[in-house]
N, C-alpha and C positions, 0 to 999 in steps of 0.2 A: 333620296336616292343619292350616290358615293359619286363625286367628280371623280373621272378618272385621271390618275397623277395626283391627286390631292393627299396626304399624309392619311394614315387610319388610325385615328386617336383612340379609338374604342380598345384596338390591339393593343398597342402602349402601355392604355394605362391597366388592361390586364395581364399585360405582360410582366410591367411594373407590383403589381399585385401579387401574382405567383413568385417574384424573387422577393418580395419583402416576408410573403407567408413561408418559402422554405427557409431563409434566412433566420425566423425565427423561430421555426422547428429545430434546425441546425444550435440556434443559442440553446433551447429549452434543453436536447439530448445533452449539449456541452453541460450545463448546469447540473443537472440532475447526475451525472456522473461526477464532478465535483464533489457535491455533496454526497455521494456513494461513498468516494474515496477520501472523504472530509470525517466521515464516520470509522470508516474503519482506521483512520488515526488514531481517533479519540480512543479509538476502543482498544488498539496495539499499546499505545500510552498509558491506559489505565490499568490493564494487565501487566505493564513490566513495573508500575509504581507499586503495585499490590506486593509484586514478588521480590521487589525490594524492599519495603515494609516487613514484610515476612522473614526473608531473609535474615536484616537488622536484628530482630525481634530473636530468634534465633540462636544468634552469632552472641546477644546479649545473653540467654537463657544457658547458653556454651558456657560463656563466661563466668556467670555467677554458680554454675556444675564446677567449674574449673576451680574458682575458690573454695567451694567445698570440699573437692578433692583432695584440696592441700591440708584443709582443715582438720580433714578425717585421717589424713597421710597414717598418723600410729592407731587408728580403730581398727572391726576386726578383718580378716583380709577378703570377706565374701563381698561386703559394705562397698567396700573400697575399688574393688574392682567392677563392680556394677557402675559405680558411680562414674568411673574412668571411661567405661563403653560409653554410658549417655553422654560424657559431655564430649566426647569423638563423634559421636555422631549427631548432635546438635548443632556443633561448628562446623560438620564436614557438609549438613544438609542448610545452613545458614547460607557457607561460603557458593556451594552451587545455586541455589538459590538467587544469590547477589548475582553472580556470574550470567543466569540467565535473565535475569532482567538487563542486565547491560547488554546483552545479545539482544534482546528485546527491543532496546532503545536505540539501536544503530536502524539508520534508515535503508530502507530495502532499497535492492536493487535498480537505477533510475531517480532515485530520491524520492521524496514522496509526491503525490498527484505524478506520478509517470504515467498512468493511461490518459489520462485529461490532457497533458503535454505532446503525447504521442497522436492524438487527436486531432488536437489543435493543428500540430507541423503537419498530417496529413492533409488537412483543410487547406493551407497555404500549400500544401504544393498540387491539389488540386485547379486551385485558383491561378497558378504560374503559367504560363503560356507554354506549351510544348512547342520544341523547334522540330524542325524537319528529320533531322538526322537522329534524332531518340527516336523517332517514331519505327515503331515494328510492324511491317506487315502481317494482317492476322493469316493463322495458318487456315488452309483450307478446310472448309465442312468435307464430314464424313469420318470413318473409322480411322483408328490408329493405323499406320503402317505395320507389318508383321515383321519380325526379325526371322 
């Protein structure tokens, strides 16, 4: 039988247990979000590096073709035109791929891990005490007024 006025220890421990459970749940969700963002950053970096390597290869092929173009300058007119077009196509494709790779390496808006940082900021905002001036009265229940 509980003594009137004595502290309820079972309620305190249960409250602490629920608080710990909630904290661990929030931490688990945040870690999962961080892992997902880390995986996305890894894939973005891999794709950009792949495009950069392919772009460098195409520019290299374009330079070899340009050298062949110069060497064949005095040969038949049709072969020369075809080689010139191929050279320009490889150099253009290589330059485009390098530009795409550079654009892919730029950090997205908000920087890497923006979602995780935003969620942590919302958590911090939720833990801060709310001042009486910032509390807005709740709207009355019911259908919205018709204009």
